[in-house]
Every structure is written in C-alpha cells, then in structure tokens.
N, C-alpha and C positions, 0 to 999 in steps of 0.2 A: 521479677526480675525474667519470668519466661515471658510475661506479655512484652516487655523490652525488646527482647531478641525475637518475638514472633511480627511485632511490628516492624522491626526494622528489617526482617527479610522478606516482610508484604513490601514496605517503600524500595527495598534495592528492587524485588521485581518487577514496580511499577515505573521504575527506571531502566532497566535492560530493556523492557519490551517499546518503551517511547523510543528508546534511541534506534531500534530495530525498526522502526515506522520512518526515521527521517535520515536525510541527504544532506550535504553541504549543495549548494549551487555553485556559477561560476564563481560568486563573488564570495566565496567562503560562510554564506548565511544559514542557516540549519533550515530546512523545508521539511513540513509532515503531511504523511497521508491523513484521511481521515479516519474518527475512530473505526477500528474492523476494518479498514481499506488498504491501498496498497502504494505502494512507491514502486518506482523505476525508469529509465528513460528512453525517449522515441528515439527514431532515428536518426534525426538530427541532432540526439544529447541531451537535449533540455529534459529535466524533471518533470515529471508529469503522474498522476496518482489515479487513482479508479475507488469508489466506493468500496469495492470488492474485492474480493482475488483477482490478479489479472495475471496475464499469458500471452506471450507473442504468438501471431497468426503465421502462416505460409509467406507475407510478405513480410515480415518483421516487425509489425504494429502492434503497439499492446492495448490489447484487447481486455475489458475488466466488466465483469459481474455489475451490473444497474442497482444490483441489492446490496444494502448495506451488511460486509460479512459475507457476503454469496461467492458461490466457488465458480472459478471457470475454467475449463478443460477441455478436449479435443473429442470430435466425436470417429468413427471409423474412419471419415474420409478426409481428416485433418482439418476440419473448419471446427474454428472457435464454438464452443457451447458455454452459456452463461445460466445460474439461477436467476430469474427476474429479468433473463435480457441480457442481452451484450452492449458494450457504447465502449469508444474510444478513449484510452489515458486521458487527462487532461490536464494543463495546467493549474486551471480554474480551479480544480476541485482540491489542489493542494493548498495546505495552511501552513503559516507563520507559526512557530512557538513563544507565541508571549504573553 
C-alpha cells in the first residue's frame, strides 16, 4: 500500500512539473519547453523557449541560457548574463507533447 501511495505521489509530481513547462498556443494546442528549459512569450506574443532559464532584457526580449538547465540573471549594469552563454529564446526550441 505504501508503495502505491509513493508511486502515485511521484506520478502526480511529474504531471505538475510538466504542466508548469507548457503553455497553450493561439490555436489552443499545448507547447512545452525542452527538459530543464524555460517557456514564455516574446514581444510579439509568440511562444518561445530556451534550453535553460530565461529572463527579459532591457528591451523586453526573452534571453536564455544556452546550457540545458542553466541560469540567467542580470548583472550590476542590468545586462543579462547566463551560465554557458546567452541566446534569444526561440520558437524552434519548443516542443509539442505527443
């Protein structure tokens, strides 16, 4: 019985984390970030993703870590800095959950 409860909680935890990594596009279809990545919208309202964490720069662009699961933050000058280098978020990095 305890095993079933633990497995149920683990399964539920996976569902919750998967939902947090996904958004519905304009057609209502789910779109997800890569594993350990991020998802958001660009200045045009399009869904875009990154390999790691993303943060908006001073121009409103979503900038992400090139490293899977990497971090992104702003330095003292307000510039985005990332582990593994930075790149703009891209729709091509997003995945459809099939």
